N, C-alpha and C positions, 0 to 999 in steps of 0.2 A: 369401165370394165366392159368387155365384149358381151358378157351375159346380160348386163343391165340394158344394153342397147338392142341386142338381137335375141335375147332369151334362148330358147332351145334350138333355134335355127342358127346360132352362132357357133364358132369353133370352141369357145370356152366351155360349152355344155359337155362336149366330149372329154375335155381335159378334167373337168370336175368329177367325171364318172370313172376315171382311170383306176383309182384306188379301190373303189367299190367293186368294179368288174374283176379286178385282180383278186380281191379278198373272196369273192364268190365264184372263183374260177371253176370249182367242181360242179356248181349248179349250171353255169353257162356252157361248160364243155359237154355236159350230159344233154342239155337242151339242143345243142347242135347235132348230137348223135341221134336224138329222137327225131329231129327234123329230117335227117338223112334217111332214117328208117321209114318215115311217112312217105317220102318221095320214092323210095324203093317200092313200097306198096302200090303207089299210084301207077308206076310204070310196069309193074308186074301184072296187074289186073287187065284182062282183055275183055271188052264188052261189045256186043253187037247191038244195032239200033232197035232190035225187037225185045230187048230185055229192060223194060221200063223200071222195074224195081232196082235192078243192079245199077242202072244209070243214076237213079236218085241217090243210092248209097254212095256212089263215087262222087257225085256233086256235093253231098254233105261232107264227105271226107276232105274234098278240096277246100271247102269253106273252113272247116276245122283247121286244116293245114295253114291256110293263109292267115287266119286269125292268130294261130300260134306263132308264126313268123313275125307278124306285126307286133305281138306282145314282146317278143325278145328284142326287136328293134327299138321299141318304145322304152323298154327298161334300160337299154344301153345309152339312151339319151337322158334318162332320169325321170321319165314320165310314168310314175307308178299308178296314179289315179286313173289315167287313160288306159293303162294296161288292165286294171281291175275291171273296167267297163267291158273290155274285150273278153276277159275270162268268163264273164257272165254270158256274153253272146256265144262264145265257144261252147259253153255248157248247154245252151239252148239248141245247138246242133247235135250234140252227142246224144241227148235224150231221145229224139225221134229216130236217130240212126240205130240206137240200141233196140227200140221197139220194132222197127221195120225188120231187123234181123231175127229177133226172138219171138215176135208175135205174128203168126201167119196172116191174121186178119187185119193187122194195123195198116198195111200199105194202102188198102182201099180207103180206109178212114182218113189217112193222111192226104190222099188226093181229094177226097170229098171236102175235107177241112179247107184246102186251098181254094176250091170252088166256092165254098161258103164265104170266105174272106173276099173273093172277087165279087160275089153277088152283093155283099154289104158295101163294097166300094162303089159299084155301079149305082146302088141306091143313093149314096151320098152325092155322087157326081150328077145324077139326073134329077136331084131334088131342086125344085124351083127356088127354094130359099138360098141355094148355093150358086145360083146362076152367075153372080158377080165374081165367083171364085174360080169356077171351072168352065172351060169351053167344052160343052158336051156335044158339039155338032158332029163329032166323029164317032160317037158312041151309039150303037144300035140298041134301042130299048128291047128289041126282040131277043137279043142275046141274053140280057138280064132275065127276061121272062122264061127263056129256055132253062137257064140255071135254076130259077125258082121252081119250075116244074120238076126238075130232076131232084132237087133237094127237099121238096115238099114232105116226103115221108120222114124226114129227119128234123122237122120243125118241132119245137117244144114251146107250148103256151104261146103259139103264134109267132115265135121268134126262132131264127136259125141258131143252131147251137154250134159254137166253135170251142176248140180246146183251150184250156188254161195251162200254163206252165206247171203249176202244182199238180194238176190232174195227171198230166203226162209223166211227171217225175214219179208219182206214186205207182202208176202202171208199169213203169220201167224199173221198178225196184231201186229207185234213186232218191227216195224220199229224204234220206239223211243228207245227201248232197244238196237237195233243194233247201231243206230247212236250215242247214248250217252254212252253206256257201251262197246259194242263189239269193236268199233273203238279205244276207250281209252285203253282198256285192250290189244289190239293188240300191243301197244307200249312195253308192258312187254314181250310179246311173241317174238317180232322181235328185241328187244334190241335197242330201239330208244335212242338217246342221252339224251332226256328229262327225260325219265324214269330211265335211268342209273344214271343220276345226282341226281335225287330225292332220289334214294335208297342208293347210295353208297358214296356220297360226303357230307362233312360238310363244308358249305360255310358261310362266314361272309362278308357282303358288296361285294358280288359276287367274293370273293377271297377264294381260297382253304385253308382250315384250316387243314383238315385231311380226311383220307378215313374212311368210316363207314363200318367196316367188321361185325358189330354186328346186332342189332335188329332195324328194321325200322318199328315202331309201329304206326306212325301217321295215316295210312289209315285203321287201324283195324275196326272202326265202319262202314266205307264204305264197306269193304270186307264182314264183317259179315252180313250187311243188304243185300248186293247183292246176296250172295249165298243162304240165307234163302228165299229171295224174289223169286228167280228162282225155288227153290225146292218146295215152296208152290204153285207156279203157275203150276208146273208139277202135283202136287198132286190133284189140283182142276180138271184137265183134266182126270186124271186116275180115280178119284172118279166118275166123270160123265160117263165115258165110261163103267166102271165095276159095276156101281150102288152101290158103297161102301158108306155106311152111316156114313161118318165121316166129313160132312160139318161143323158141329158145332166146331169140334176140329180144323179144318183148319182155320175157321174164327177167333177163339180165338187166334191162333198163329199169324195170320195176324194183328189183332188188337194190340196184345202185341208188335209185331215187330214195328208197326207204332208208338206206344207209346214210346218205347225205343228210337227210332230214334228222336222223338221230344224232348226227354229229354237230349240226348247226345250233347256234345259240338263239 
């Protein structure tokens, strides 16, 4: 069989997914419409190079959009576990986007957090214990020291403080999303035994029958709902910030998404 030889890179992977894609046509059709709406947003927004906050918002939206398209392409191939990993990453971009739009002071914190991460990386790369790993010849220690001086007021117990995903989710009023979605999806990122078993083992009465090297399609409705939910949430905030008049289209997509979810088994 083609799949046995070439896996998801072969032609049979597409053939094996034909029935699933047909059965889930309402989900995939709506996903394509949401994608078109995102791209309409990106082409509608006009930004000049002196609008740092707006540039970051558009970059986050672009990352969200690319993740979303990647998820749909992966699902069409039958790669649900890999799609779940990207759903978590997508969510990690929606959270700061929401905070930048809704919290006037967060943008400066976001920039400072980026500098803190860069400072920490410089420390690692300039550490003599890591000399065999990194070529630090092109790194100017003075740059690291300048970052340290700038960040000194924000040190805590002698250590630089950076954001955690849970902290940001709480601040963004997305704690439920974090606790129910992010934590669950982390199992796919970190390869927990539970998620590995669900995706790759075929069990009967708790006994191993076979390995599943093929398509794990059971979570498709959940994955499609989650990724569209987060994308539409992001669009709501972008529309609000840039005064983009597409609220009716967003609302229509939300209502259709909820309707499909209610009809799916």
